[in-house]
PDB file of N, CA, C and O in Angstrom:
ATOM      1  N   MET A   1     -14.186-123.946-197.819  1.00  0.00           N
ATOM      2  CA  MET A   1     -13.266-123.459-196.332  1.00  0.00           C
ATOM      3  C   MET A   1     -13.458-122.443-195.785  1.00  0.00           C
ATOM      4  O   MET A   1     -13.778-121.460-196.452  1.00  0.00           O
ATOM      5  N   SER A   2     -13.302-122.357-194.206  1.00  0.00           N
ATOM      6  CA  SER A   2     -13.956-121.487-193.676  1.00  0.00           C
ATOM      7  C   SER A   2     -12.150-120.564-193.911  1.00  0.00           C
ATOM      8  O   SER A   2     -11.043-120.911-194.323  1.00  0.00           O
ATOM      9  N   ASP A   3     -12.844-119.139-193.299  1.00  0.00           N
ATOM     10  CA  ASP A   3     -12.015-118.121-193.528  1.00  0.00           C
ATOM     11  C   ASP A   3     -10.541-118.407-192.633  1.00  0.00           C
ATOM     12  O   ASP A   3      -9.434-118.346-193.167  1.00  0.00           O
ATOM     13  N   GLY A   4     -10.723-118.674-191.420  1.00  0.00           N
ATOM     14  CA  GLY A   4      -9.324-119.249-190.579  1.00  0.00           C
ATOM     15  C   GLY A   4      -8.609-120.424-191.565  1.00  0.00           C
ATOM     16  O   GLY A   4      -7.394-120.438-191.759  1.00  0.00           O
ATOM     17  N   ASN A   5      -9.377-121.233-192.055  1.00  0.00           N
ATOM     18  CA  ASN A   5      -8.512-122.132-192.744  1.00  0.00           C
ATOM     19  C   ASN A   5      -8.027-121.505-194.172  1.00  0.00           C
ATOM     20  O   ASN A   5      -6.901-121.842-194.540  1.00  0.00           O
ATOM     21  N   LYS A   6      -8.513-120.933-194.716  1.00  0.00           N
ATOM     22  CA  LYS A   6      -8.115-120.121-196.309  1.00  0.00           C
ATOM     23  C   LYS A   6      -7.146-119.134-195.769  1.00  0.00           C
ATOM     24  O   LYS A   6      -6.357-118.626-196.566  1.00  0.00           O
ATOM     25  N   ILE A   7      -7.102-118.781-194.456  1.00  0.00           N
ATOM     26  CA  ILE A   7      -5.691-117.474-193.919  1.00  0.00           C
ATOM     27  C   ILE A   7      -4.568-118.363-193.867  1.00  0.00           C
ATOM     28  O   ILE A   7      -3.493-117.939-194.291  1.00  0.00           O
ATOM     29  N   ARG A   8      -4.662-119.759-193.326  1.00  0.00           N
ATOM     30  CA  ARG A   8      -3.679-120.489-192.721  1.00  0.00           C
ATOM     31  C   ARG A   8      -2.534-121.101-194.279  1.00  0.00           C
ATOM     32  O   ARG A   8      -1.328-121.021-194.517  1.00  0.00           O
ATOM     33  N   HIS A   9      -3.986-121.808-195.178  1.00  0.00           N
ATOM     34  CA  HIS A   9      -3.697-121.923-196.148  1.00  0.00           C
ATOM     35  C   HIS A   9      -2.561-121.037-197.402  1.00  0.00           C
ATOM     36  O   HIS A   9      -1.584-121.455-198.022  1.00  0.00           O
ATOM     37  N   ASN A  10      -3.186-119.799-197.382  1.00  0.00           N
ATOM     38  CA  ASN A  10      -2.521-118.920-198.032  1.00  0.00           C
ATOM     39  C   ASN A  10      -1.166-118.449-196.865  1.00  0.00           C
ATOM     40  O   ASN A  10      -0.009-118.336-197.270  1.00  0.00           O
ATOM     41  N   LEU A  11      -1.411-118.301-195.949  1.00  0.00           N
ATOM     42  CA  LEU A  11       0.128-117.958-195.234  1.00  0.00           C
ATOM     43  C   LEU A  11       1.244-119.390-195.373  1.00  0.00           C
ATOM     44  O   LEU A  11       2.405-119.317-194.971  1.00  0.00           O
ATOM     45  N   ALA A  12       0.742-120.485-195.917  1.00  0.00           N
ATOM     46  CA  ALA A  12       1.854-121.660-195.577  1.00  0.00           C
ATOM     47  C   ALA A  12       1.800-121.474-197.074  1.00  0.00           C
ATOM     48  O   ALA A  12       2.908-121.962-197.299  1.00  0.00           O
ATOM     49  N   LEU A  13       1.359-121.144-198.244  1.00  0.00           N
ATOM     50  CA  LEU A  13       1.754-120.813-199.662  1.00  0.00           C
ATOM     51  C   LEU A  13       2.674-120.006-199.512  1.00  0.00           C
ATOM     52  O   LEU A  13       3.749-120.393-199.970  1.00  0.00           O
ATOM     53  N   ALA A  14       2.665-118.726-198.902  1.00  0.00           N
ATOM     54  CA  ALA A  14       3.533-117.540-198.950  1.00  0.00           C
ATOM     55  C   ALA A  14       4.798-118.193-198.574  1.00  0.00           C
ATOM     56  O   ALA A  14       5.648-118.245-199.463  1.00  0.00           O
ATOM     57  N   TYR A  15       5.120-118.759-197.295  1.00  0.00           N
ATOM     58  CA  TYR A  15       5.451-119.296-196.550  1.00  0.00           C
ATOM     59  C   TYR A  15       6.581-119.905-197.300  1.00  0.00           C
ATOM     60  O   TYR A  15       7.690-119.378-197.394  1.00  0.00           O
ATOM     61  N   ALA A  16       6.185-121.235-197.920  1.00  0.00           N
ATOM     62  CA  ALA A  16       6.803-122.044-198.955  1.00  0.00           C
ATOM     63  C   ALA A  16       7.415-120.959-200.020  1.00  0.00           C
ATOM     64  O   ALA A  16       8.636-120.838-200.119  1.00  0.00           O
ATOM     65  N   ASN A  17       6.450-120.118-200.869  1.00  0.00           N
ATOM     66  CA  ASN A  17       6.956-119.296-201.725  1.00  0.00           C
ATOM     67  C   ASN A  17       8.392-118.893-201.552  1.00  0.00           C
ATOM     68  O   ASN A  17       9.443-119.379-201.968  1.00  0.00           O
ATOM     69  N   ASN A  18       7.999-117.463-200.527  1.00  0.00           N
ATOM     70  CA  ASN A  18       9.463-117.238-199.935  1.00  0.00           C
ATOM     71  C   ASN A  18      10.383-118.085-199.865  1.00  0.00           C
ATOM     72  O   ASN A  18      11.316-117.565-200.477  1.00  0.00           O
ATOM     73  N   LYS A  19      10.692-119.044-199.508  1.00  0.00           N
ATOM     74  CA  LYS A  19      11.478-119.796-199.029  1.00  0.00           C
ATOM     75  C   LYS A  19      12.173-120.522-200.542  1.00  0.00           C
ATOM     76  O   LYS A  19      13.396-120.605-200.663  1.00  0.00           O
ATOM     77  N   LEU A  20      11.175-121.039-201.686  1.00  0.00           N
ATOM     78  CA  LEU A  20      11.763-120.882-202.788  1.00  0.00           C
ATOM     79  C   LEU A  20      12.490-119.871-203.473  1.00  0.00           C
ATOM     80  O   LEU A  20      13.491-119.954-204.185  1.00  0.00           O
ATOM     81  N   GLN A  21      11.613-118.641-203.031  1.00  0.00           N
ATOM     82  CA  GLN A  21      12.515-117.319-203.795  1.00  0.00           C
ATOM     83  C   GLN A  21      13.927-116.930-203.206  1.00  0.00           C
ATOM     84  O   GLN A  21      14.637-116.231-203.929  1.00  0.00           O
ATOM     85  N   ILE A  22      14.514-117.393-201.694  1.00  0.00           N
ATOM     86  CA  ILE A  22      15.052-117.375-201.325  1.00  0.00           C
ATOM     87  C   ILE A  22      16.214-118.495-201.874  1.00  0.00           C
ATOM     88  O   ILE A  22      17.231-118.162-202.482  1.00  0.00           O
ATOM     89  N   ALA A  23      15.960-119.452-201.637  1.00  0.00           N
ATOM     90  CA  ALA A  23      16.852-120.599-202.804  1.00  0.00           C
ATOM     91  C   ALA A  23      17.290-120.375-203.661  1.00  0.00           C
ATOM     92  O   ALA A  23      18.490-120.648-203.713  1.00  0.00           O
ATOM     93  N   LEU A  24      16.574-119.663-205.055  1.00  0.00           N
ATOM     94  CA  LEU A  24      16.735-119.453-206.186  1.00  0.00           C
ATOM     95  C   LEU A  24      17.575-118.663-206.306  1.00  0.00           C
ATOM     96  O   LEU A  24      18.519-118.844-207.076  1.00  0.00           O
ATOM     97  N   GLN A  25      17.410-117.407-205.444  1.00  0.00           N
ATOM     98  CA  GLN A  25      18.228-116.319-205.262  1.00  0.00           C
ATOM     99  C   GLN A  25      19.969-116.660-204.611  1.00  0.00           C
ATOM    100  O   GLN A  25      21.049-116.403-205.144  1.00  0.00           O
ATOM    101  N   ARG A  26      19.695-117.263-203.402  1.00  0.00           N
ATOM    102  CA  ARG A  26      20.911-118.192-203.610  1.00  0.00           C
ATOM    103  C   ARG A  26      21.646-119.226-204.725  1.00  0.00           C
ATOM    104  O   ARG A  26      22.739-119.786-204.635  1.00  0.00           O
ATOM    105  N   GLY A  27      20.882-119.261-205.553  1.00  0.00           N
ATOM    106  CA  GLY A  27      21.394-120.485-206.760  1.00  0.00           C
ATOM    107  C   GLY A  27      21.216-121.368-206.232  1.00  0.00           C
ATOM    108  O   GLY A  27      22.200-121.981-206.647  1.00  0.00           O
ATOM    109  N   GLU A  28      20.656-122.162-205.476  1.00  0.00           N
ATOM    110  CA  GLU A  28      20.454-123.462-204.815  1.00  0.00           C
ATOM    111  C   GLU A  28      19.022-124.045-205.551  1.00  0.00           C
ATOM    112  O   GLU A  28      18.160-123.176-205.682  1.00  0.00           O
ATOM    113  N   ARG A  29      18.692-125.306-206.008  1.00  0.00           N
ATOM    114  CA  ARG A  29      17.581-125.730-206.541  1.00  0.00           C
ATOM    115  C   ARG A  29      17.251-127.022-205.430  1.00  0.00           C
ATOM    116  O   ARG A  29      17.996-127.715-204.738  1.00  0.00           O
ATOM    117  N   PRO A  30      15.881-126.986-205.602  1.00  0.00           N
ATOM    118  CA  PRO A  30      15.549-128.633-205.188  1.00  0.00           C
ATOM    119  C   PRO A  30      16.536-129.556-205.898  1.00  0.00           C
ATOM    120  O   PRO A  30      16.876-129.321-207.057  1.00  0.00           O
ATOM    121  N   GLN A  31      17.112-130.858-205.049  1.00  0.00           N
ATOM    122  CA  GLN A  31      17.499-131.535-205.279  1.00  0.00           C
ATOM    123  C   GLN A  31      16.915-132.367-206.345  1.00  0.00           C
ATOM    124  O   GLN A  31      15.947-133.004-205.931  1.00  0.00           O
ATOM    125  N   GLY A  32      17.230-132.588-207.739  1.00  0.00           N
ATOM    126  CA  GLY A  32      16.472-133.352-208.931  1.00  0.00           C
ATOM    127  C   GLY A  32      16.183-132.480-209.852  1.00  0.00           C
ATOM    128  O   GLY A  32      16.048-132.976-210.971  1.00  0.00           O
ATOM    129  N   LEU A  33      15.994-130.984-209.748  1.00  0.00           N
ATOM    130  CA  LEU A  33      15.145-130.155-210.546  1.00  0.00           C
ATOM    131  C   LEU A  33      16.207-130.384-211.658  1.00  0.00           C
ATOM    132  O   LEU A  33      17.428-130.306-211.800  1.00  0.00           O
ATOM    133  N   ASP A  34      14.905-130.766-212.496  1.00  0.00           N
ATOM    134  CA  ASP A  34      15.503-130.571-214.356  1.00  0.00           C
ATOM    135  C   ASP A  34      14.088-129.517-215.059  1.00  0.00           C
ATOM    136  O   ASP A  34      12.902-129.711-215.324  1.00  0.00           O
ATOM    137  N   LEU A  35      14.958-128.478-215.134  1.00  0.00           N
ATOM    138  CA  LEU A  35      13.792-127.801-215.612  1.00  0.00           C
ATOM    139  C   LEU A  35      13.388-127.749-217.264  1.00  0.00           C
ATOM    140  O   LEU A  35      12.441-127.105-217.714  1.00  0.00           O
ATOM    141  N   ASN A  36      14.274-128.532-218.014  1.00  0.00           N
ATOM    142  CA  ASN A  36      14.232-129.294-219.266  1.00  0.00           C
ATOM    143  C   ASN A  36      12.851-130.073-219.609  1.00  0.00           C
ATOM    144  O   ASN A  36      12.285-130.117-220.702  1.00  0.00           O
ATOM    145  N   ASP A  37      12.413-130.747-218.245  1.00  0.00           N
ATOM    146  CA  ASP A  37      11.077-131.699-218.166  1.00  0.00           C
ATOM    147  C   ASP A  37      10.559-131.521-217.119  1.00  0.00           C
ATOM    148  O   ASP A  37      10.820-131.749-215.937  1.00  0.00           O
ATOM    149  N   PRO A  38       9.193-130.752-218.107  1.00  0.00           N
ATOM    150  CA  PRO A  38       7.926-129.981-217.131  1.00  0.00           C
ATOM    151  C   PRO A  38       7.498-131.051-216.073  1.00  0.00           C
ATOM    152  O   PRO A  38       7.403-130.871-214.859  1.00  0.00           O
ATOM    153  N   ALA A  39       7.295-132.024-216.665  1.00  0.00           N
ATOM    154  CA  ALA A  39       6.596-132.914-215.828  1.00  0.00           C
ATOM    155  C   ALA A  39       7.784-133.339-214.171  1.00  0.00           C
ATOM    156  O   ALA A  39       7.408-133.268-213.001  1.00  0.00           O
ATOM    157  N   GLN A  40       8.810-133.639-214.534  1.00  0.00           N
ATOM    158  CA  GLN A  40       9.390-134.044-213.684  1.00  0.00           C
ATOM    159  C   GLN A  40       9.500-132.771-212.615  1.00  0.00           C
ATOM    160  O   GLN A  40       9.275-132.943-211.417  1.00  0.00           O
ATOM    161  N   ALA A  41       9.859-131.517-213.153  1.00  0.00           N
ATOM    162  CA  ALA A  41      10.180-130.241-212.032  1.00  0.00           C
ATOM    163  C   ALA A  41       9.354-130.186-211.622  1.00  0.00           C
ATOM    164  O   ALA A  41       9.390-130.052-210.399  1.00  0.00           O
ATOM    165  N   ALA A  42       7.665-130.255-212.451  1.00  0.00           N
ATOM    166  CA  ALA A  42       6.543-130.437-211.623  1.00  0.00           C
ATOM    167  C   ALA A  42       6.338-131.145-210.078  1.00  0.00           C
ATOM    168  O   ALA A  42       5.929-130.747-208.987  1.00  0.00           O
ATOM    169  N   CYS A  43       6.817-132.316-210.585  1.00  0.00           N
ATOM    170  CA  CYS A  43       6.851-133.270-209.241  1.00  0.00           C
ATOM    171  C   CYS A  43       7.839-132.933-208.316  1.00  0.00           C
ATOM    172  O   CYS A  43       7.718-132.847-207.093  1.00  0.00           O
ATOM    173  N   VAL A  44       8.975-132.720-209.111  1.00  0.00           N
ATOM    174  CA  VAL A  44       9.690-132.396-207.949  1.00  0.00           C
ATOM    175  C   VAL A  44       9.661-130.620-206.938  1.00  0.00           C
ATOM    176  O   VAL A  44      10.340-130.377-205.940  1.00  0.00           O
ATOM    177  N   LEU A  45       9.186-130.164-207.265  1.00  0.00           N
ATOM    178  CA  LEU A  45       8.692-128.847-207.036  1.00  0.00           C
ATOM    179  C   LEU A  45       7.396-128.815-206.093  1.00  0.00           C
ATOM    180  O   LEU A  45       7.211-127.926-205.262  1.00  0.00           O
ATOM    181  N   ALA A  46       6.666-129.707-206.276  1.00  0.00           N
ATOM    182  CA  ALA A  46       5.257-130.347-205.649  1.00  0.00           C
ATOM    183  C   ALA A  46       6.074-130.908-204.137  1.00  0.00           C
ATOM    184  O   ALA A  46       5.885-130.440-203.015  1.00  0.00           O
ATOM    185  N   SER A  47       6.877-131.875-204.455  1.00  0.00           N
ATOM    186  CA  SER A  47       7.286-132.725-203.169  1.00  0.00           C
ATOM    187  C   SER A  47       8.337-131.422-202.414  1.00  0.00           C
ATOM    188  O   SER A  47       8.483-131.374-201.193  1.00  0.00           O
ATOM    189  N   TRP A  48       8.955-130.498-203.294  1.00  0.00           N
ATOM    190  CA  TRP A  48       9.996-129.313-202.270  1.00  0.00           C
ATOM    191  C   TRP A  48       8.636-128.461-201.206  1.00  0.00           C
ATOM    192  O   TRP A  48       8.751-128.025-200.060  1.00  0.00           O
ATOM    193  N   TYR A  49       7.495-128.461-202.057  1.00  0.00           N
ATOM    194  CA  TYR A  49       6.514-127.424-201.327  1.00  0.00           C
ATOM    195  C   TYR A  49       6.266-128.581-200.094  1.00  0.00           C
ATOM    196  O   TYR A  49       6.442-128.235-198.926  1.00  0.00           O
ATOM    197  N   SER A  50       5.957-129.610-200.339  1.00  0.00           N
ATOM    198  CA  SER A  50       5.319-130.659-199.577  1.00  0.00           C
ATOM    199  C   SER A  50       5.994-130.685-198.042  1.00  0.00           C
ATOM    200  O   SER A  50       5.463-130.850-196.944  1.00  0.00           O
ATOM    201  N   ASP A  51       7.038-130.512-198.330  1.00  0.00           N
ATOM    202  CA  ASP A  51       8.551-130.505-197.190  1.00  0.00           C
ATOM    203  C   ASP A  51       8.678-129.305-196.645  1.00  0.00           C
ATOM    204  O   ASP A  51       9.124-129.212-195.501  1.00  0.00           O
ATOM    205  N   CYS A  52       8.262-128.048-197.463  1.00  0.00           N
ATOM    206  CA  CYS A  52       8.314-126.508-196.703  1.00  0.00           C
ATOM    207  C   CYS A  52       7.359-126.886-195.603  1.00  0.00           C
ATOM    208  O   CYS A  52       7.711-127.129-194.449  1.00  0.00           O
ATOM    209  N   LEU A  53       5.658-126.926-196.219  1.00  0.00           N
ATOM    210  CA  LEU A  53       5.071-127.103-195.280  1.00  0.00           C
ATOM    211  C   LEU A  53       4.954-127.684-194.540  1.00  0.00           C
ATOM    212  O   LEU A  53       4.125-127.279-193.725  1.00  0.00           O
ATOM    213  N   GLU A  54       5.612-128.985-194.231  1.00  0.00           N
ATOM    214  CA  GLU A  54       5.610-129.973-192.852  1.00  0.00           C
ATOM    215  C   GLU A  54       6.848-128.817-192.157  1.00  0.00           C
ATOM    216  O   GLU A  54       6.484-127.996-191.315  1.00  0.00           O
ATOM    217  N   GLN A  55       7.837-128.860-192.475  1.00  0.00           N
ATOM    218  CA  GLN A  55       8.511-127.860-191.869  1.00  0.00           C
ATOM    219  C   GLN A  55       7.495-126.550-190.829  1.00  0.00           C
ATOM    220  O   GLN A  55       7.378-126.374-189.616  1.00  0.00           O
ATOM    221  N   LEU A  56       6.969-125.906-191.947  1.00  0.00           N
ATOM    222  CA  LEU A  56       6.058-124.937-191.093  1.00  0.00           C
ATOM    223  C   LEU A  56       4.892-125.818-190.092  1.00  0.00           C
ATOM    224  O   LEU A  56       4.449-125.402-189.022  1.00  0.00           O
ATOM    225  N   ILE A  57       4.742-126.379-190.373  1.00  0.00           N
ATOM    226  CA  ILE A  57       3.579-127.022-189.548  1.00  0.00           C
ATOM    227  C   ILE A  57       4.452-127.748-187.836  1.00  0.00           C
ATOM    228  O   ILE A  57       3.966-127.793-186.706  1.00  0.00           O
ATOM    229  N   ASN A  58       5.547-128.111-188.222  1.00  0.00           N
ATOM    230  CA  ASN A  58       6.397-128.303-187.471  1.00  0.00           C
ATOM    231  C   ASN A  58       7.339-127.472-186.161  1.00  0.00           C
ATOM    232  O   ASN A  58       7.868-127.926-185.146  1.00  0.00           O
ATOM    233  N   LEU A  59       7.234-125.665-186.887  1.00  0.00           N
ATOM    234  CA  LEU A  59       7.765-124.717-186.633  1.00  0.00           C
ATOM    235  C   LEU A  59       7.119-124.215-185.142  1.00  0.00           C
ATOM    236  O   LEU A  59       5.891-124.281-185.094  1.00  0.00           O
ATOM    237  N   GLU A  60       7.674-123.815-184.152  1.00  0.00           N
ATOM    238  CA  GLU A  60       7.268-123.459-182.739  1.00  0.00           C
ATOM    239  C   GLU A  60       6.516-121.984-183.283  1.00  0.00           C
ATOM    240  O   GLU A  60       6.972-121.331-184.221  1.00  0.00           O
ATOM    241  N   ASP A  61       5.596-121.697-182.706  1.00  0.00           N
ATOM    242  CA  ASP A  61       4.505-120.522-182.779  1.00  0.00           C
ATOM    243  C   ASP A  61       5.815-119.440-182.860  1.00  0.00           C
ATOM    244  O   ASP A  61       5.898-118.990-184.003  1.00  0.00           O
ATOM    245  N   SER A  62       6.731-118.971-182.061  1.00  0.00           N
ATOM    246  CA  SER A  62       7.671-117.894-181.458  1.00  0.00           C
ATOM    247  C   SER A  62       8.360-117.791-182.855  1.00  0.00           C
ATOM    248  O   SER A  62       8.587-116.638-183.221  1.00  0.00           O
ATOM    249  N   LYS A  63       8.756-118.862-183.753  1.00  0.00           N
ATOM    250  CA  LYS A  63      10.016-118.574-184.581  1.00  0.00           C
ATOM    251  C   LYS A  63       9.158-118.356-186.176  1.00  0.00           C
ATOM    252  O   LYS A  63       9.703-118.114-187.253  1.00  0.00           O
ATOM    253  N   ILE A  64       7.825-118.511-185.940  1.00  0.00           N
ATOM    254  CA  ILE A  64       7.385-118.177-187.137  1.00  0.00           C
ATOM    255  C   ILE A  64       7.333-117.018-187.997  1.00  0.00           C
ATOM    256  O   ILE A  64       7.166-116.972-189.216  1.00  0.00           O
ATOM    257  N   TYR A  65       7.536-115.908-186.995  1.00  0.00           N
ATOM    258  CA  TYR A  65       7.840-114.232-186.968  1.00  0.00           C
ATOM    259  C   TYR A  65       8.978-113.957-187.224  1.00  0.00           C
ATOM    260  O   TYR A  65       9.309-112.880-187.719  1.00  0.00           O
ATOM    261  N   SER A  66       9.944-115.096-186.862  1.00  0.00           N
ATOM    262  CA  SER A  66      11.668-114.737-187.356  1.00  0.00           C
ATOM    263  C   SER A  66      11.948-114.882-188.525  1.00  0.00           C
ATOM    264  O   SER A  66      11.663-115.879-189.189  1.00  0.00           O
ATOM    265  N   PRO A  67      12.683-113.667-189.012  1.00  0.00           N
ATOM    266  CA  PRO A  67      13.002-113.632-190.182  1.00  0.00           C
ATOM    267  C   PRO A  67      14.017-114.835-190.207  1.00  0.00           C
ATOM    268  O   PRO A  67      13.995-115.294-191.349  1.00  0.00           O
ATOM    269  N   SER A  68      14.862-115.505-189.443  1.00  0.00           N
ATOM    270  CA  SER A  68      15.781-116.369-189.799  1.00  0.00           C
ATOM    271  C   SER A  68      15.567-117.582-190.131  1.00  0.00           C
ATOM    272  O   SER A  68      16.390-118.292-190.709  1.00  0.00           O
ATOM    273  N   SER A  69      13.612-118.166-189.541  1.00  0.00           N
ATOM    274  CA  SER A  69      12.997-118.870-189.738  1.00  0.00           C
ATOM    275  C   SER A  69      13.100-119.418-191.823  1.00  0.00           C
ATOM    276  O   SER A  69      12.932-120.417-192.523  1.00  0.00           O
ATOM    277  N   MET A  70      13.392-118.298-191.931  1.00  0.00           N
ATOM    278  CA  MET A  70      13.138-118.638-193.721  1.00  0.00           C
ATOM    279  C   MET A  70      14.860-119.168-194.400  1.00  0.00           C
ATOM    280  O   MET A  70      15.185-119.521-195.534  1.00  0.00           O
ATOM    281  N   ASP A  71      15.427-119.061-193.503  1.00  0.00           N
ATOM    282  CA  ASP A  71      16.805-119.394-193.903  1.00  0.00           C
ATOM    283  C   ASP A  71      16.849-121.057-194.131  1.00  0.00           C
ATOM    284  O   ASP A  71      17.896-121.606-194.474  1.00  0.00           O
TER     285      ASP A  71
END
């Protein structure tokens, strides 16, 4: 993986992780998340991360640096 791609990858994971942390602090959970079933929870979280990354891909560059993009 090139340095540029590694940086993009790390930023994308940080973005998704921050969105998840904010959602959990607000008491929100990804739909269908059952923490008593680890395999199901992993699938739901993987799907949630995928949705976050898709949002990031479609976000305009000027909005990436805006704190409101985390809402």
